[in-house]
C-alpha positions as CSV (number, residue, x, y, z in Angstrom):
1,M,-5.3,6.9,-41.7
2,S,-3.0,5.1,-39.5
3,G,-1.5,1.9,-40.3
4,P,-1.1,-1.4,-37.7
5,P,0.6,-1.2,-34.6
6,A,4.3,-1.6,-34.2
7,P,5.0,-5.3,-33.4
8,A,7.5,-4.2,-30.5
9,G,8.6,-1.2,-28.3
10,L,11.6,-1.0,-25.9
11,V,11.5,-0.1,-22.2
12,L,15.2,-0.1,-21.2
13,L,15.7,-0.1,-17.6
14,T,18.9,2.1,-16.6
15,G,18.0,3.5,-13.2
16,G,20.3,1.1,-10.8
17,R,23.4,2.8,-9.5
18,G,25.7,-0.5,-10.1
19,R,27.4,-0.2,-6.8
20,R,29.6,-3.4,-7.5
21,F,30.5,-1.9,-10.9
22,G,31.7,1.6,-9.7
23,G,29.2,3.3,-11.5
24,P,25.8,2.3,-13.6
25,K,25.6,-0.7,-15.2
26,H,24.1,0.7,-18.4
27,L,27.4,2.7,-18.7
28,Q,29.7,-0.1,-18.7
29,P,31.6,-0.6,-21.9
30,H,30.4,-3.5,-24.4
31,P,32.7,-5.4,-26.2
32,D,31.1,-4.5,-29.4
33,G,31.6,-0.9,-29.1
34,G,29.6,1.7,-26.9
35,T,27.7,1.1,-23.5
36,W,25.5,-2.1,-22.6
37,G,22.4,0.3,-22.7
38,G,23.7,1.6,-26.5
39,H,24.1,-2.2,-27.4
40,L,20.6,-3.2,-26.3
41,C,19.2,0.0,-28.1
42,A,21.1,-1.2,-31.3
43,V,20.0,-4.8,-30.7
44,F,16.4,-3.7,-30.5
45,E,16.7,-1.2,-33.5
46,T,18.3,-3.9,-35.9
47,V,15.2,-6.3,-35.2
48,F,12.4,-3.5,-35.2
49,P,13.7,-0.8,-37.1
50,G,11.6,2.8,-36.5
51,C,9.8,1.2,-33.6
52,P,9.5,3.0,-30.0
53,M,12.1,3.0,-27.5
54,Q,12.1,4.6,-24.0
55,V,14.8,4.6,-21.7
56,L,13.6,4.6,-17.8
57,G,16.4,6.3,-15.6
58,G,19.7,7.3,-16.6
59,E,21.0,8.8,-20.1
60,L,22.9,7.2,-22.5
61,P,25.8,9.0,-23.9
62,D,25.9,6.8,-27.3
63,R,22.2,7.5,-27.7
64,P,22.0,11.3,-27.0
65,G,18.7,11.6,-28.9
66,L,17.2,9.1,-26.9
67,L,15.8,11.2,-23.8
68,P,15.4,9.3,-20.6
69,L,12.1,9.1,-18.7
70,R,13.4,9.5,-14.9
71,D,12.4,7.0,-12.8
72,P,11.7,7.4,-8.8
73,R,14.9,5.3,-8.2
74,Q,12.9,2.8,-6.1
75,G,13.4,-0.4,-8.4
76,P,11.9,-1.8,-11.6
77,A,8.5,-2.4,-10.4
78,A,8.2,1.4,-9.5
79,A,10.1,2.5,-12.9
80,L,7.4,0.5,-14.7
81,R,4.6,1.9,-12.9
82,H,5.9,5.7,-13.4
83,W,6.3,4.8,-17.3
84,A,2.7,3.3,-17.7
85,A,1.2,6.6,-16.3
86,Q,3.0,8.5,-18.9
87,G,1.8,9.2,-22.2
88,R,3.3,6.7,-24.7
89,A,3.1,5.0,-28.2
90,H,1.2,2.0,-28.7
91,P,3.0,-0.9,-30.0
92,L,1.5,-4.6,-29.9
93,R,4.3,-5.5,-27.1
94,W,6.8,-3.9,-25.2
95,W,10.3,-5.6,-24.7
96,I,11.3,-5.0,-21.2
97,A,14.8,-5.0,-21.1
98,P,17.1,-4.8,-18.1
99,C,20.6,-3.0,-18.9
100,D,22.5,-5.9,-17.2
101,Q,21.6,-8.7,-19.5
102,P,24.3,-7.4,-22.4
103,H,24.6,-10.5,-24.3
104,W,21.4,-10.2,-26.3
105,T,22.0,-10.4,-30.2
106,P,19.8,-9.2,-33.2
107,E,19.4,-13.1,-33.7
108,A,18.2,-14.0,-30.2
109,L,16.0,-11.1,-29.7
110,A,14.3,-11.9,-33.3
111,A,13.8,-15.5,-32.0
112,W,12.4,-14.7,-28.6
113,H,10.1,-12.1,-30.2
114,Q,8.9,-14.7,-32.7
115,A,8.2,-17.5,-29.9
116,A,6.4,-14.6,-27.9
117,A,4.4,-13.7,-30.9
118,A,3.3,-17.5,-31.5
119,A,2.5,-18.2,-27.9
120,D,0.5,-15.1,-27.4
121,P,-0.8,-13.9,-31.1
122,G,-3.4,-11.6,-29.6
123,A,-0.8,-9.6,-27.5
124,R,-3.0,-10.1,-24.0
125,H,-0.1,-11.3,-21.8
126,W,3.3,-10.8,-20.4
127,V,5.3,-13.3,-22.0
128,L,8.1,-14.4,-19.7
129,A,10.9,-16.7,-19.8
130,R,11.8,-19.5,-17.4
131,H,15.7,-19.9,-17.5
132,R,17.3,-22.7,-15.5
133,E,14.2,-23.1,-13.5
134,R,14.0,-19.2,-12.7
135,L,11.2,-17.0,-13.8
136,Q,12.6,-14.0,-16.0
137,P,10.1,-11.2,-16.0
138,L,13.0,-8.7,-17.2
139,G,13.6,-9.5,-20.9
140,G,9.8,-10.6,-21.4
141,F,7.4,-9.2,-23.8
142,L,4.3,-7.3,-22.4
143,A,1.4,-6.7,-24.0
144,D,0.6,-2.8,-24.4
145,A,-3.0,-3.8,-23.7
146,L,-1.7,-4.5,-19.9
147,V,0.3,-1.2,-19.4
148,P,-2.7,0.7,-18.0
149,R,-3.1,-2.0,-15.1
150,L,0.6,-1.2,-14.2
151,P,-0.1,1.8,-11.9
152,G,-3.1,0.1,-10.0
153,I,-0.4,-2.9,-8.9
154,S,0.9,-2.3,-5.5
155,G,4.2,-3.9,-4.6
156,T,8.2,-3.2,-4.9
157,S,8.6,-6.3,-6.6
158,L,8.1,-7.5,-10.4
159,M,6.6,-10.3,-9.0
160,A,3.4,-8.5,-7.9
161,F,3.0,-8.0,-11.7
162,V,3.5,-11.5,-12.5
163,E,0.8,-12.3,-10.0
164,R,-1.7,-9.9,-11.1
165,L,-1.4,-10.0,-14.9
166,P,-2.1,-12.6,-17.1
167,T,1.1,-14.5,-18.2
168,L,2.7,-16.7,-20.5
169,V,5.9,-18.7,-19.5
170,L,8.3,-20.0,-22.1
171,D,11.3,-22.1,-21.2
172,S,14.3,-21.0,-22.7
173,D,18.2,-22.1,-22.3
174,A,19.6,-19.0,-24.2
175,E,22.4,-17.4,-22.1
176,V,20.9,-14.2,-22.9
177,W,18.9,-14.4,-19.8
178,L,21.9,-14.2,-17.4
179,D,22.1,-11.2,-15.5
180,Q,25.6,-9.6,-15.6
181,D,27.0,-9.4,-12.2
182,F,30.5,-8.5,-13.0
183,P,31.8,-5.7,-15.5
184,D,33.8,-7.8,-17.8
185,V,31.2,-8.8,-20.7
186,S,32.7,-11.7,-22.7
187,P,31.4,-13.2,-26.0
């Protein structure tokens, strides 16, 4: 007999080349130790201990037991389609996290999940943030029930998913949504 599904799972996108960084962003050193990718895994584990995690793209040296699923290296939309076509765990929601949002903290993620779950208690939407008037698909919570629809959505941009899936948009002024465009991560 199985229990209720996990509240969340992590899909961490690590397939970028990071040309401006001299190497992949997920491997950049985080001020708290480890890599940016490892930091995001630690944040997720703190909030959701024992819940499923999947890395899409490159390996994390500080997480050797977390084997990545190789993606087609054609951008986040193609990576998510590829992941969705694989077998996976079935939590209520997936946190679709980019490796270049290294400012997340356990407190910020817990608050964001609480807001997403309150806005979408039946887990039927992709809950996105609007930060500084910009829609943020990455960092949002995608209902597991929507994952089977991803492989059938064409397009090279995540906006193709946003246009074809049921979404809820929540305003957020948290700085965690800012993509890190330079190697230095200051708290």
